[in-house]
C-alpha positions, 0 to 999 in steps of 0.5 A: 500500500502506498499512501491512498493507492495500491499501485502507481500509474506506471506499475500494472502489467498483464499479470495483474489482470483481475486485481482490484486496485486503486490509482491516483493521479492527474486526469490527463485526458478524456476521450469520448467514443459514445454516450457510455464509452470513453477512455481516461488517461490517468497520469502520476509521477511514474507513468500513465494508465488507461481507465475505460468508461463503460456506463452512462453514469460513470461517463456523466461523472467523468465529463464533470472532471476538468483536465489536470484535476487529481482523482482517485480511481478504484476498479478492476484490471483487465487485458486491453483488446487494443494494446499500446506497445509504446507504454509499459502499461499498454496491455491493461486497462482499469474498469472503474467501480468508484471515481472521486475528485481529490483536487479539482482544476478550476480552469477549463483552459490551461496555459499550454498543453501539458505534454507539449509544454516545451513548445510553449513560450518560455515566459509561460513555461516559467510562470507556470513552471509547476504545470511545465514540470508535469510534462514527463519530458521536462520531469525526466531532466529533474529526475536525472539531476537527482540521480547524478547528484546522488552518484557524485555524492557517493563517488566522492565519499568512496574517495574518502571525501567528507561532505561539509557545509559552509556558510551562506551568509558571509562577508563580501569579497572581490571574487570577480562577479557582483555579490548579492548583498543581505542587509544586517538588521542588528548591524545598521549600515552593514551587509552580509553577502551570499557566497559566490563560491565556498572558496575561502571556507574550503581553503580554511578547512584545509588549514584547519586540518581536514584532508578531503572536503566536498560539498554540492555547494550553492553559489550566488553571483549577480551576473547575466544569463546565457545558455550555459549559465543561470543568473543568480544561483547555481550549484557546483561539486566543490572539492579541496584536498590537503597536501595535494598537487594538480596531479591528485586533483586530476586523478580524482576527477578522471576517476569520478566523472567518466563512469557517471557520464557513461551511465547517465549521459545521452551518449554512452562514450566518455573520455577515459583517463588520462584526459588530454592536457592542452596548455592555454597558449596552445589551445588558443593557437590550435583551437581558437578557444580555451574551451575546445570541443574535441569532438570536432576534427577541425583546427586552426593554422596561422597563415599571417606570413602567407596572407598578412601582406596580400592585396586584400585590405582586411588582411593587411598588417593583421594576424590571419588564421585559417581553418581547413575543411576537407571533403566539403560539398555544401553550397555557397548558400550554406557558406554565407549563412554559416559565416553570418552566424559566425559574425553574430557570435564573434563580432568579427567577419569571416572570409573564405575560398575553396579548392574545387574538384579540379584543384582551382582556387575559387569563390570568396577571396579567391582572386587575392589568394590565387597569386600565391596559390602554390605557397598557400596549398603547400602551407595548408596541404589543400586537396580538391573539394576543400573549403578554407575559412579565415579570420583576421585582426589583432591576435586575440580577435583573430583567434576568437573568430577562428575558434567560432569558425571551428565550432560553427562549421564543425557542428554543422558538418556531420563528417567533421564532428563525432557528436555521440560522445563526451570528450574531456580535456584539461586546459593547463598553464594559464597566464598568471598576469595580463595587461588590463584593457582599461588600466593598461597595467599588469593585472591578475589574469584569473584567480589571484590565489593560484600558485605561480608555477615555480613559486617565489623564485619565478616572481623574484625573477620577474621583479629583477627583470630577468623574465617578463611577468606576462610569461609567468604561468599559474598552477591553474586548470580548467576542465572542459567537456564538449566545448563547455567549461565544467570547472576551474581549479588550481593549486592554491597559493598557501604561502603568505610570502609568495602571496604578498609578492604575487599581489605586489606585482599588481601594485597591491601590498600586504595591507591590501591583502590583509584588508581584503582577505583577513581570515585566509591570510591570518590562517595561512600564517599559522602553517597551511598545508599545500592544497588544491581543488576544483569545482565542476558545475553540477548544472552544466554537467546535467545539461550535457548529460541530458543533451540540452542546449539551455541550462534552464531545462535542468533546473527545477525552478529557474529564473529568466534571462533577466534574473526574475522568478516570474512564478514567485514574483521575485525580485519584488517590493517590500514594505516600508516597515521591512525597510525601516527594520533594516535601516534602508531607504530606497532611491527612485532611479528615475529621480 
């Protein structure tokens, strides 16, 4: 017996024929065949069952029930004369003896058809998310998420990690994105911040003597939405290891993730250990991206020496990159459309020419390339029926556009992408510093608390002018799968002396570090172990496993692109009394 039912709607089979049963669920549909014959589809979390109406009295009762009302049906199971092999319960039906309404749907019209909710406008889906989630196709993503989280938790515990929860109300700190601030009622004028990540707390746990920590951690960042990023709130598999190196972190991830991707993924192939390791600079040169999709077999070649001085104005004096696409048989219309998509994504134009079946250079910028045909054919190894797409500009812009060319053309050409797999790689050796676009001065490139490769001696060499600070790399790494960045991680800078020297390179001193990160700096002064960690994004992971393009499809109650919960009406206004208690006064932005 389960609650008020004897069985669920996905459970009964032909072997149950003759049993008296009670089912409960939502009335999905009533199909009338005559005055005393009809069929109800009853749906619950587990599946659907058919209820057959055979009396005028029962039909009258059924017609009074609105779609999506919850009902209880008691009756006898029998074999169906017309079987439905597409569903597990398709060999049986229930002849009702008693039918009652448990929760009436008070609307004759629904915002959308439940089983076709994914075709509805996204605003309607989010406003009526509780209806959207009744769609089995939507629900299965949430079920998948639950199973994946459970599998991750078990795998981490099997690797001797302790699950430790860290504070949600904490102090604001400069970690890259905007904080969500929470006013402190008992401390007028002061604010808590929701954590962008448990970064400092997990490092403090290492300093406190815990050896292996993990958490399915909620993180909060006030940033704009995109396809693979939800605004406001997201979850990550946060982990940290004491007395650990980059190799230790890689070993755990390469042991934990592939079996989960192979078991729960849309595709049953996933990279096995060790994952390919690609230095950051090589990734940018070869793939035009630090998030390469290794399912695509296209790569980038630098042709600046060959094409940088040809009589084509957009190339003159610029860095020029080429992507060679062999066995190309698509039309000119395909090329134009795909290049238009590239321009939208990259903010920069792409160019092209083609070697036809006779070995001639044709189309696009062919007339500018033909004078150096032999040189460019030798450089790129061109063969008949090959398309070459190109980008040009300053080095960074040319690389970025080339990366978009690789992904856009690769994804559109089945003979250049092996879609049905999960291809992992590590991006390693990130630059420690860069020249800021606005400041024009040396700034941290990524995480300021990553250990510089070579430690203190490398920083001292840069200080003495023996090496360029831009040549310093960090013991930092990204985990990438199918062109999606799952996570960033690093070996942490646990030595206060090295930390201060790293910050001095960007014109910040010991007092600045103490002021911005007091707890962590002080803790490290009491003897911190070398430690390293990573935090793969759970939302992105499940999105990949489910084969979805939008992260909102795998979050139970997602916000829209403007960080609004249109179902609950958040963010919303609060009363003057609430503001007064918090010692806050609002300002009209129009004033």
